[in-house]
C-alpha positions in Angstrom: 5.8 -6.0 30.8 2.8 -4.9 28.4 0.2 -7.9 28.2 -1.6 -8.1 24.7 -4.3 -10.4 24.7 -4.9 -13.1 22.0 -8.1 -11.6 20.7 -6.9 -9.0 20.0 -4.3 -10.6 17.6 -6.6 -12.5 15.8 -9.0 -9.6 15.4 -5.8 -7.8 13.7 -4.8 -10.6 11.8 -8.2 -10.6 10.5 -8.7 -7.6 9.1 -5.2 -7.5 8.1 -6.0 -10.4 5.2 -8.6 -8.7 4.4 -6.8 -5.2 3.8 -3.8 -6.7 2.4 -5.9 -8.6 -0.3 -8.0 -5.4 -1.2 -5.8 -2.6 -1.0 -3.2 -1.8 -3.2 -0.7 0.1 -1.2 0.1 3.8 -1.8 3.8 3.0 -2.8 2.6 0.8 -5.8 0.4 2.9 -7.1 3.0 5.5 -7.4 5.1 3.5 -9.3 2.6 2.5 -11.6 1.8 6.5 -12.1 5.8 6.9 -12.8 6.0 3.8 -15.1 3.0 5.1 -17.4 5.2 8.3 -17.5 8.4 6.6 -18.8 6.7 3.5 -20.4 6.8 4.4 -24.6 4.6 0.8 -25.6 1.0 1.7 -26.0 0.0 -1.8 -25.0 2.1 -1.4 -22.0 0.1 1.7 -21.1 -3.1 0.1 -21.9 -2.1 -2.8 -19.5 -0.5 -0.4 -16.5 -3.9 1.8 -16.9 -6.1 -1.7 -16.4 -4.0 -2.5 -13.5 -4.5 0.9 -11.8 -8.3 0.5 -12.5 -8.4 -2.8 -10.9 -6.9 -1.9 -7.7 -9.7 1.0 -7.8 -12.5 -1.2 -8.4 -10.8 -4.0 -5.6 -10.9 -0.7 -3.0 -14.0 0.9 -4.0 -16.1 -2.5 -4.1 -14.6 -3.9 -1.0 -13.0 -7.0 -3.1 -9.8 -9.1 -4.0 -7.8 -7.5 -6.2 -6.7 -11.2 -7.8 -8.3 -14.5 -7.6 -5.5 -16.1 -6.3 -5.4 -14.5 -2.5 -2.5 -16.5 -1.9 -0.9 -18.1 1.1 -0.9 -15.8 4.4 2.4 -15.4 5.4 2.8 -13.6 9.0 6.1 -11.9 10.0 6.0 -11.0 13.9 8.5 -9.1 15.0 7.6 -9.5 19.2 9.4 -7.5 22.0 11.1 -9.7 24.7 9.1 -7.6 27.3 5.9 -8.8 25.8 3.5 -10.9 27.7 0.7 -12.8 25.2 -2.0 -13.7 27.9 -5.4 -16.0 27.2 -4.1 -18.2 24.8 -1.5 -19.3 22.1 0.1 -16.6 20.1 0.3 -19.3 17.0 -3.1 -20.4 17.5 -4.5 -16.8 17.3 -2.7 -16.0 14.2 -3.9 -18.5 12.8 -7.7 -18.0 13.7 -7.1 -14.9 12.5 -5.8 -15.9 9.0 -9.3 -18.3 9.3 -11.7 -15.9 10.2 -10.0 -13.3 7.7 -10.6 -16.2 4.4 -14.0 -16.6 5.4 -15.3 -13.8 6.6 -13.7 -11.2 3.3 -15.0 -14.3 0.9 -11.1 -14.7 -0.2 -10.4 -17.4 -2.1 -8.7 -20.4 0.6 -6.0 -22.5 -1.2 -3.8 -24.1 1.2 -3.6 -27.7 1.2 -3.0 -30.1 3.6 -0.1 -32.2 3.1 2.1 -31.4 -0.3 1.3 -35.1 -1.8 -2.4 -36.0 -0.4 -3.5 -32.1 -1.3 -6.8 -32.1 0.4 -8.1 -28.2 1.1 -8.7 -27.1 4.4 -11.2 -25.0 3.4 -10.1 -21.5 5.6 -6.6 -20.6 4.3 -4.5 -22.1 7.6 -2.1 -22.7 8.4 -0.6 -19.7 8.1 3.4 -19.2 7.3 4.6 -17.8 10.9 8.0 -16.1 11.0 9.2 -15.0 14.3 11.5 -12.3 15.2 12.1 -11.4 19.2 13.3 -8.0 19.7 14.0 -5.5 22.3 11.2 -3.8 24.0 7.4 -3.9 24.8 5.8 -3.5 21.2 4.2 -6.4 18.4 4.6 -5.8 15.0 2.7 -8.3 12.7 3.2 -7.9 9.0 0.6 -10.1 6.7 1.8 -11.0 3.0 -0.6 -13.4 1.2 1.8 -14.7 -1.6 0.0 -15.5 -4.8 1.9 -19.1 -6.0 1.9 -17.6 -10.1 5.1 -16.2 -8.7 5.4 -18.0 -5.8 6.5 -20.6 -8.6 9.1 -18.2 -10.2 11.5 -18.0 -7.2 14.3 -19.7 -7.1 17.6 -20.0 -4.9 21.2 -21.0 -5.7 24.3 -21.7 -3.7 26.6 -19.8 -5.5 30.6 -19.9 -4.9 32.1 -16.9 -3.3 34.0 -17.4 -6.8 31.1 -16.0 -8.9 30.8 -13.1 -6.8 29.2 -10.1 -7.7 28.5 -10.8 -10.8 27.4 -14.6 -10.0 24.7 -12.5 -8.4 23.7 -10.4 -11.0 23.8 -13.0 -13.9 21.5 -15.4 -11.5 18.7 -12.2 -10.5 18.4 -11.6 -14.3 18.1 -15.5 -15.5 15.9 -16.2 -13.0 13.7 -13.2 -13.8 14.1 -13.9 -17.9 13.1 -17.3 -16.9 9.9 -16.2 -15.4 9.1 -14.5 -18.1 4.9 -13.5 -18.0 4.0 -16.0 -15.4 4.4 -13.7 -12.0 2.3 -10.9 -13.8 4.8 -8.5 -14.3 5.6 -5.8 -13.1 6.8 -7.5 -10.8 9.0 -7.0 -7.1 12.1 -8.6 -6.7 13.4 -9.8 -3.8 16.4 -10.5 -3.4 18.0 -12.4 -0.1 21.9 -12.7 -0.3 24.3 -14.7 2.3 23.5 -16.3 5.6 22.6 -19.8 4.9 20.6 -22.2 2.4 17.2 -21.1 4.5 18.1 -17.5 5.7 19.1 -16.1 2.0 15.3 -17.6 1.5 13.7 -15.7 4.4 15.7 -12.6 3.6 14.8 -12.7 0.0 10.9 -12.5 1.1 10.8 -10.1 4.2 12.8 -7.8 1.2 9.1 -7.8 -0.6 7.6 -6.2 3.0 9.7 -3.2 2.2 8.2 -0.4 0.5 9.3 0.6 -2.5 10.1 4.1 -2.1 12.6 2.7 0.6 16.0 1.3 -0.9 18.9 -0.4 1.0 20.4 1.8 4.1 24.4 0.7 2.0 24.8 2.7 -0.6 26.6 0.1 -2.2 23.5 -2.5 -2.3 21.0 0.8 -2.8 23.3 1.2 -6.7 23.1 -2.6 -6.9 19.0 -2.4 -6.8 19.2 0.7 -9.3 21.2 -1.3 -10.7 19.9 -4.6 -11.6 16.0 -3.0 -12.0 17.5 -1.2 -14.9 18.8 -4.5 -16.6 15.8 -6.2 -15.7 13.5 -3.5 -17.7 15.8 -3.7 -20.2 15.4 -7.4 -20.8 11.6 -5.8 -22.6 9.1 -8.8 -20.7 7.0 -5.8 -20.0 3.5 -5.2 -18.4 1.9 -8.9 -18.0 4.5 -9.6 -20.9 2.9 -8.1 -23.5 6.3 -6.1 -23.9 8.0 -3.1 -22.7 9.7 -0.9 -20.8 8.5 -1.6 -17.2 9.0 -5.5 -16.3 9.8 -4.4 -12.7 8.6 -1.5 -10.5 11.6 -2.5 -8.2 14.5 -4.8 -6.5 14.7 -4.5 -2.9 18.2 -6.4 -1.7 18.5 -7.8 1.8 21.7 -9.6 3.1 23.4 -11.2 5.8 26.7 -12.5 7.0 27.8 -16.0 5.4 30.3 -18.6 5.6 33.6 -18.4 3.8 32.9 -21.1 1.5 29.7 -19.5 0.7 27.7 -17.1 -1.4 23.7 -18.2 -1.0 21.2 -16.0 -3.2 17.5 -16.2 -3.5 15.4 -14.2 -5.8 11.3 -13.9 -4.6 8.9 -12.5 -6.8 5.8 -10.7 -6.2 3.6 -9.9 -8.6 2.3 -6.6 -9.6 0.2 -6.6 -6.4 2.9 -6.8 -3.7 0.1 -7.7 -0.9 1.2 -6.8 2.6 -0.1 -4.9 5.3 1.2 -4.4 9.3 0.5 -3.8 12.7 1.5 -2.1 15.4 0.8 -2.9 19.5 
């Protein structure tokens, strides 16, 4: 049985909130460089250059890549042989978010109630997803989610008869309707299967996967490539000014579902696609 004190969790979450907002991940930088080589539109090439420069400034000056530092979405994979000591795991995570957004000078965007809408002034509460796994490890991932992209996401309960073509049509429809609003080039997370809520979770979780990594199932890996090509053929381009680079990756996650259902969720991330993780 491994013991982990809540103070370590709070400190780790604080750092993750700051790092995710300040530093572009290595895989995303590679996608930008690849996109620049393929891009034939001068305006699109210029915008891609600006986005890389923006990421460099954020890294060198220790400041957020974007003014919308998002709502903190936290994924926790906790081993069944881990014992959290010194307090509440959930409160430790919220405190880490509170400290990270305060000490990192990150914009506080969370309101206490969807209708009353009074700012909580510390970006809490966070959205926390738990998954219990074998072993004595603890993995925490913080993915700040801006709502320029979140607002463009959709979920649809397709019928089984809609099949693969229905899935493809829905994904393309969502991206086309989003247009320039989610600050392309985007990363598209797709969740297929499960239930209404599970599909949304899968789509969100898909955005955590490195864009270097394709789905382990060759069928879905090929579907990711096919959808990416189709999305880039829409011509929306970087920041919506046209071009070959509307998306940098499509990540698909799937789960078993009911004989009468085919839930599909599309969760869009902006060009920053922020996330950072820690292992205990």
